[in-house]
C-alpha positions in Angstrom: 0.0 0.0 0.0 1.0 3.6 -0.4 2.6 5.1 2.7 0.4 8.2 2.3 -2.8 6.1 2.5 -4.7 5.9 5.8 -5.5 2.2 6.3 -8.0 1.5 9.1 -7.7 -1.7 11.0 -9.1 -2.9 14.4 -6.7 -3.3 17.3 -7.2 -7.0 17.3 -6.3 -7.2 13.6 -3.1 -5.3 14.1 -2.2 -7.3 17.2 -2.5 -10.5 15.2 0.0 -9.3 12.5 3.5 -10.6 12.3 6.0 -8.3 14.0 9.1 -6.8 12.3 12.1 -9.1 12.8 14.6 -7.1 14.9 16.9 -10.1 15.6 18.1 -11.5 12.3 21.8 -11.0 11.5 22.6 -8.4 8.9 23.5 -9.6 5.5 26.6 -8.7 3.6 25.4 -6.4 0.8 24.8 -8.3 -2.4 27.5 -7.1 -4.9 25.0 -6.2 -7.6 22.9 -4.2 -5.1 26.0 -2.5 -3.8 26.8 -1.4 -7.3 23.3 -0.1 -7.7 23.6 1.8 -4.4 26.8 3.4 -5.6 25.1 4.3 -8.9 22.1 5.9 -7.1 24.2 7.8 -4.5 27.6 8.9 -5.8 26.7 10.8 -8.9 24.4 13.1 -7.0 27.2 13.9 -4.5 29.3 15.1 -7.4 26.5 17.1 -8.9 26.0 18.8 -5.5 29.7 19.5 -5.3 30.2 17.6 -2.1 33.6 18.0 -0.5 34.8 15.3 1.8 37.8 16.1 4.0 39.4 13.0 5.5 41.4 13.2 8.7 43.9 10.3 9.5 41.7 7.9 7.5 44.8 6.4 5.8 45.6 4.9 9.2 42.3 3.0 9.5 42.7 -0.7 8.7 39.8 -3.2 8.4 36.2 -2.8 9.6 35.2 0.1 11.7 32.3 1.8 13.4 31.1 4.9 11.4 29.1 7.5 13.4 27.3 10.1 11.3 25.2 13.2 12.1 21.8 13.3 10.6 20.0 16.1 8.8 18.4 14.7 5.7 18.2 11.7 3.4 21.2 13.1 1.6 23.4 12.0 4.5 23.1 8.4 3.4 24.4 9.2 -0.1 27.4 11.2 1.2 28.3 8.3 3.6 28.1 5.8 0.7 30.6 8.0 -1.2 32.8 8.6 1.8 33.7 4.9 2.4 33.6 3.9 -1.3 34.5 1.2 -2.4 33.9 -0.5 1.0 30.6 -2.2 1.9 28.6 -1.4 5.0 25.7 -2.5 7.2 23.4 0.3 8.2 21.2 0.7 11.2 17.9 1.9 9.8 14.6 2.7 11.5 11.7 0.3 10.8 9.8 2.9 8.8 12.7 2.9 6.3 11.8 -0.7 5.4 8.1 -0.1 4.4 7.3 -1.8 1.1 10.9 -2.7 0.5 12.1 -4.9 3.3 13.7 -7.6 1.1 15.7 -4.9 -0.8 16.8 -3.2 2.4 18.0 -6.3 4.0 19.9 -7.5 0.9 21.7 -4.1 0.6 22.9 -4.6 4.2 20.4 -2.8 6.4 19.3 -3.9 9.8 16.1 -2.6 11.4 15.6 -0.9 14.8 12.8 0.9 16.6 13.8 4.4 17.6 14.6 5.1 21.3 14.0 1.6 22.5 16.7 -0.5 24.3 17.3 -3.5 22.1 20.0 -6.0 23.2 19.9 -7.7 19.7 21.5 -4.6 18.1 24.8 -5.4 19.9 25.0 -8.9 18.4 24.0 -7.6 15.0 26.7 -4.9 15.0 29.3 -7.4 16.2 28.3 -9.7 13.3 28.7 -6.7 10.9 32.2 -6.1 12.1 33.5 -9.6 12.9 31.7 -11.8 10.4 30.7 -9.6 7.5 33.9 -7.6 7.8 31.8 -4.5 6.9 31.6 -1.0 8.2 28.9 -0.5 10.9 27.1 2.7 10.0 25.2 4.3 12.9 23.3 7.6 13.2 23.3 8.0 17.0 21.1 11.1 17.0 18.4 8.7 15.8 16.4 11.4 13.9 16.9 14.3 11.6 18.1 17.5 13.3 15.2 20.0 13.5 17.4 23.1 13.2 20.7 21.9 11.8 22.4 21.7 15.2 23.6 18.7 17.3 20.8 16.6 18.8 21.3 14.9 22.2 23.6 11.8 22.1 22.8 8.8 24.4 25.2 8.1 27.3 25.1 4.4 26.1 27.0 5.3 22.9 30.4 5.3 24.6 29.7 2.0 26.3 28.6 0.5 22.9 31.7 1.4 21.0 34.1 0.5 23.9 32.5 -2.9 23.9 33.2 -3.5 20.2 36.9 -2.7 20.4 37.0 -1.7 16.7 38.2 1.6 15.3 35.7 4.5 15.4 35.3 7.0 12.7 33.0 10.1 12.6 31.4 11.6 9.5 30.0 15.1 10.3 28.3 16.9 7.4 27.7 20.6 7.2 25.0 22.2 5.0 22.7 19.3 4.7 20.0 20.9 6.8 20.3 24.1 4.8 20.1 22.0 1.6 16.8 20.3 2.7 15.5 21.2 6.2 13.2 18.6 7.7 10.4 21.2 8.0 10.7 22.4 4.4 11.7 19.7 1.9 12.2 22.1 -1.0 15.8 21.5 -2.0 18.1 24.5 -2.1 21.4 25.1 -3.8 23.8 25.1 -0.9 27.5 24.1 -1.0 28.0 21.2 1.5 31.0 19.7 3.2 31.7 16.6 5.2 34.6 15.8 7.5 35.5 12.1 8.0 37.7 11.6 11.1 39.5 8.6 12.6 38.4 9.4 16.2 39.3 6.3 18.3 41.8 3.6 17.8 41.4 0.2 19.5 44.0 1.3 22.1 42.1 4.5 22.7 38.9 2.6 23.5 40.8 0.3 26.0 42.6 3.1 27.8 39.9 5.9 28.0 37.1 5.9 30.5 33.4 6.0 29.4 33.3 9.6 30.5 36.3 10.5 28.4 34.9 8.7 25.4 31.5 10.3 25.6 33.0 13.7 26.1 35.2 13.3 23.0 32.2 12.1 21.0 30.0 15.1 22.0 32.8 17.5 21.0 33.3 15.6 17.7 29.5 15.8 17.0 29.3 19.6 17.3 27.8 21.2 14.2 25.6 24.2 13.4 24.5 24.8 9.9 23.6 28.4 10.4 27.1 29.2 11.7 28.5 27.3 8.8 26.4 29.4 6.4 27.6 32.7 7.9 31.3 31.6 8.1 31.2 30.6 4.4 29.1 33.6 3.2 26.5 31.2 1.7 23.4 33.0 0.3 20.1 31.2 -0.2 18.3 33.1 -2.9 14.7 32.9 -4.1 11.4 32.2 -2.3 10.2 30.0 0.6 13.1 30.5 2.9 10.7 30.8 5.8 8.1 28.3 4.6 7.1 26.1 7.6 9.8 27.7 9.8 7.0 28.2 12.3 6.9 24.4 12.8 10.2 24.7 14.7 10.0 28.3 15.8 6.5 27.9 17.3 6.6 30.3 20.3 6.3 34.0 19.8 9.0 35.9 21.6 6.8 39.0 21.8 3.4 37.7 23.2 4.7 34.2 24.4 1.9 32.4 22.5 2.7 28.8 21.6 0.3 28.2 18.8 -0.1 31.4 16.8 3.1 31.5 14.7 2.8 31.0 11.0 4.9 31.5 7.9 4.7 32.3 4.2 7.3 32.7 1.5 10.2 34.5 3.3 8.2 35.8 6.3 7.6 34.4 9.8 4.8 36.0 11.8 2.5 35.8 14.8 -1.2 35.8 14.1 -1.9 37.0 17.6 0.3 40.0 18.1 1.1 40.5 14.4 4.9 40.8 14.8 6.5 39.8 11.5 10.0 38.7 10.7 11.8 38.7 7.4 14.3 35.9 6.6 17.0 37.2 4.4 19.5 35.3 2.1 21.8 34.7 5.0 18.9 33.2 7.1 19.2 36.2 9.4 16.0 37.4 11.0 14.7 40.9 11.3 11.4 42.2 12.7 9.8 44.2 9.9 8.4 47.1 12.0 9.8 46.8 15.5 12.2 45.2 17.9 14.1 42.1 16.7 14.1 39.7 19.6 16.2 37.1 17.7 18.2 37.5 14.6 19.8 34.0 14.6 17.4 31.0 14.0 19.2 28.6 16.5 19.0 31.2 19.2 15.2 31.4 18.9 15.1 27.6 18.9 17.1 27.3 22.1 15.2 30.1 23.8 12.1 27.9 23.4 14.0 25.1 25.1 14.6 27.3 28.1 10.9 28.3 28.2 9.9 24.7 28.3 12.5 24.0 31.0 10.9 26.8 33.1 7.5 25.2 32.7 8.9 21.9 33.9 10.8 23.3 36.8 7.7 25.3 38.0 5.5 22.2 37.7 3.3 23.8 35.0 4.2 21.5 32.2 1.3 19.1 31.8 0.0 18.3 28.3 -3.2 16.4 27.5 -4.3 16.2 23.8 -6.5 14.0 21.6 -4.6 12.2 18.8 -5.1 9.9 15.9 -3.1 6.7 16.5 -1.3 4.8 13.7 0.5 1.5 14.3 3.6 0.3 12.5 3.8 -3.4 13.4 6.0 -4.4 10.5 7.2 -3.2 7.1 3.8 -3.5 5.4 2.9 0.0 6.5 0.9 2.1 8.9 -2.5 1.2 10.3 -5.0 3.7 11.8 -6.4 2.3 15.0 -8.5 5.2 16.0 -8.4 8.1 18.4 -6.8 8.3 21.8 -5.6 10.6 24.6 -2.0 11.5 25.0 -0.7 12.8 28.3 2.8 14.1 28.9 4.2 15.4 32.2 7.0 14.8 34.7 5.9 11.1 34.8 6.4 10.6 31.1 4.0 9.7 28.4 0.7 7.9 28.8 -1.3 7.0 25.7 -4.8 5.6 26.3 -7.6 4.7 24.0 -10.7 2.5 23.6 -10.5 0.5 20.4 -13.8 -1.2 19.6 -14.3 -1.9 23.3 -10.7 -3.0 23.7 -9.0 -0.8 26.4 -5.5 0.2 25.4 -2.9 1.9 27.6 0.8 2.5 27.1 3.1 4.1 29.7 6.5 5.5 28.6 8.3 6.6 31.8 10.7 9.6 31.4 13.9 7.6 31.6 12.7 5.3 28.8 13.2 8.1 26.2 16.1 10.5 26.0 14.6 11.9 22.9 11.5 11.7 20.7 10.9 11.3 17.0 8.7 14.0 15.4 7.7 14.5 11.8 6.2 17.5 9.9 3.3 16.9 7.4 4.2 13.3 7.4 3.2 11.9 4.0 0.4 14.5 4.0 -1.2 13.2 7.2 -0.1 16.1 9.4 2.5 16.7 12.1 3.2 13.8 14.5 5.4 12.3 17.1 6.1 8.6 17.6 7.4 6.3 20.2 8.0 2.6 20.3 7.8 -0.6 22.2 9.8 -3.6 21.1 6.8 -4.9 19.2 5.3 -1.7 17.7 5.8 1.9 16.9 2.9 4.4 17.4 2.6 7.5 15.3 0.4 10.1 17.0 -1.2 13.0 15.1 -2.8 15.8 17.3 -6.4 16.4 16.4 -5.6 20.1 17.0 -3.5 20.8 14.0 -2.2 24.0 15.6 -0.5 22.2 18.4 3.3 22.8 18.3 4.7 19.3 18.0 8.3 20.6 18.4 7.5 21.4 22.1 7.6 17.6 22.8 11.2 17.6 21.4 12.3 20.0 24.2 10.1 18.6 26.9 11.3 15.0 26.5 14.9 16.0 26.5 14.6 18.3 29.5 12.5 15.9 31.5 15.1 13.1 30.8 18.0 15.3 31.9 16.2 16.4 35.1 15.1 12.9 36.1 18.5 11.4 35.2 20.3 13.9 37.3 18.0 13.1 40.3 18.6 9.3 39.8 22.3 9.8 39.7 22.3 11.8 42.9 20.3 9.1 44.7 22.7 6.3 43.7 
């Protein structure tokens, strides 16, 4: 079925469906499919003028773990060129397998549900490195960056790579968010650059502590596409620079409303207090008729985080919204179960519903999710967030189309940090 189709199924019908196989070992990419992957990926990187700087890569021997930042689908094509002519196994979210699971597995992909602890992934990645002798490609941010800046990395990442005892390489790309921001998929002509760095040797992983490894990883993963744009004097000409920017800059800095921002062409504006910002060719912001509160897009974005943090610390953060619920049990597609109620507060998420008389309730405590996956206008169905169990992934679409889905992005991360700090102090 088409991914954009809404397919209604009863809860019992979905529960009876076969689950996505998360445990099978990754295959070594079929040679003919690997050639096809190169043919589909590498030419576009040359057309786009991709520059790949390699740091100490001549010293890397044999299989290694490749950690990449994540801004758009273009990331995969650049990675394919970066390690050409080597083969790889890729960790890919289950939604990437829809209607093409056989192809994805034969090209070397292994499936995972986002933000869910999965012991099988360790065995699968070890198989990649030790048996397939392939590169293990991981996108540890686990979602596209919303604003072209580093997303939170899990503390478990250092433990994972230390366990493998294989070399670790990073591939950090700059400009991919500017080229195709997740909130506006109109591709722009932007010069892009990637830096591929041999970050840890086997000896480094044995000698360094987990804290030292994670600290070095976080420093290596720093990127900011809007800084990159200004430093390189990149101009984005034409229309629609601000189209859908209100999806991520949802809170008005003038009247503090959370659901009255909108955008059109190169303008971002509030429908409540009528303040209007122009987005110029440098992606700099300026208020058309008054005081400019923020002239740098990431600053506005991070200010919203602080506002959500204040709500949490004051005990005022408590969300309760009605949502449409889609289930993704396997690679055959999404199934609409019906409507439900989503609550989110200092205890985490609670999703509840009544499906044809069948009571459904799912609890996701704060510490079970260090981040959350959100999508904008997902296949024409609207904005949504998703979270998973080991057996299913639920895509939740607010009935209120004006609800700022990005607010969940901040709330999940800030609640996790606050709760994690408390747990650490109690140990």
